[in-house]
Legacy VTK file of the C-alpha trace (Angstrom):
# vtk DataFile Version 3.0
C-alpha trace
ASCII
DATASET POLYDATA
POINTS 108 float
-12.082 137.802 -165.883
-14.168 134.676 -166.348
-17.340 136.773 -166.392
-16.253 138.547 -169.556
-17.966 136.736 -172.399
-15.251 137.167 -175.008
-14.079 133.884 -176.584
-10.639 135.233 -177.541
-10.051 136.352 -173.973
-10.690 132.816 -172.706
-7.693 131.564 -174.684
-5.486 133.733 -172.469
-7.449 132.898 -169.326
-7.207 129.111 -169.533
-3.517 128.759 -168.530
-3.810 130.913 -165.366
-7.001 129.010 -164.606
-5.110 125.710 -164.743
-2.418 127.109 -162.461
-5.108 128.372 -160.089
-6.451 124.844 -159.650
-3.078 123.802 -158.206
-2.418 126.917 -156.131
-1.617 126.529 -152.442
-4.165 129.140 -151.323
-7.743 128.020 -150.801
-9.286 131.225 -152.161
-7.349 130.970 -155.428
-8.377 127.336 -155.952
-12.003 128.127 -155.140
-12.076 131.076 -157.540
-10.488 129.024 -160.314
-13.041 126.261 -159.828
-15.926 128.743 -159.953
-14.578 130.269 -163.149
-14.647 127.019 -165.150
-18.432 126.906 -165.849
-18.320 130.538 -166.943
-15.585 129.799 -169.439
-17.422 126.653 -170.531
-20.494 128.640 -171.552
-18.429 130.712 -173.975
-15.647 128.325 -175.042
-16.803 124.761 -174.521
-14.178 123.330 -176.878
-11.384 125.025 -174.940
-12.529 123.659 -171.582
-12.987 120.157 -172.958
-9.658 120.215 -174.799
-7.888 121.011 -171.512
-9.853 118.179 -169.816
-10.995 120.459 -166.993
-13.908 118.271 -165.801
-11.464 115.419 -165.126
-9.043 117.820 -163.449
-11.809 118.856 -161.070
-12.504 115.207 -160.252
-8.801 114.635 -159.546
-8.801 117.748 -157.361
-11.729 116.283 -155.432
-9.757 113.115 -154.764
-6.772 114.905 -153.239
-8.481 117.926 -151.626
-9.129 118.083 -147.869
-10.701 121.534 -147.563
-14.504 121.243 -147.204
-15.183 124.534 -149.010
-13.127 123.491 -152.023
-14.845 120.109 -152.125
-18.296 121.718 -152.006
-17.340 124.234 -154.701
-15.902 121.502 -156.929
-19.082 119.428 -156.577
-21.251 122.369 -157.561
-18.998 123.093 -160.520
-19.091 119.468 -161.685
-22.869 119.525 -161.454
-23.008 122.735 -163.510
-20.624 121.383 -166.141
-22.496 118.114 -166.491
-25.872 119.822 -166.718
-24.499 122.151 -169.388
-23.192 119.120 -171.328
-26.424 117.143 -170.658
-24.530 114.419 -168.796
-25.278 112.671 -165.540
-22.928 113.373 -162.664
-21.239 110.253 -161.364
-18.600 110.135 -158.660
-16.111 107.513 -157.557
-16.850 105.803 -154.278
-13.723 107.330 -152.712
-15.057 110.824 -153.446
-18.505 109.983 -152.080
-16.897 108.615 -148.931
-14.879 111.814 -148.529
-18.021 113.924 -148.975
-19.842 111.947 -146.311
-16.917 112.338 -143.917
-16.753 116.122 -144.290
-20.504 116.749 -144.480
-20.589 117.882 -140.855
-18.136 120.684 -141.743
-20.265 122.008 -144.591
-22.584 124.590 -143.163
-25.293 126.347 -145.120
-24.450 129.795 -143.711
-20.664 129.602 -143.927
LINES 1 109
108 0 1 2 3 4 5 6 7 8 9 10 11 12 13 14 15 16 17 18 19 20 21 22 23 24 25 26 27 28 29 30 31 32 33 34 35 36 37 38 39 40 41 42 43 44 45 46 47 48 49 50 51 52 53 54 55 56 57 58 59 60 61 62 63 64 65 66 67 68 69 70 71 72 73 74 75 76 77 78 79 80 81 82 83 84 85 86 87 88 89 90 91 92 93 94 95 96 97 98 99 100 101 102 103 104 105 106 107
């Protein structure tokens, strides 16, 4: 649904997207994270009003799954490049990334 470039549709998509970020299943969280930049391109005000970039950073702090962490980092990079901002991470997040880097495989 995030690929549909209809601003009115994003108003209905944002609440399930927020719930998806907290879902117990890895695939649902990953899909929700990947959807955020797509919604941002069409409805930047909506994404910023729901404070989704900060929610992704908080997700990074508590997440243990390497795939979710990698997806969240890519999404943060995309959001910040779209908003012309530099990406900065807390030292606890950088430490976590370094600890799981051996689990992140290019072909996985």
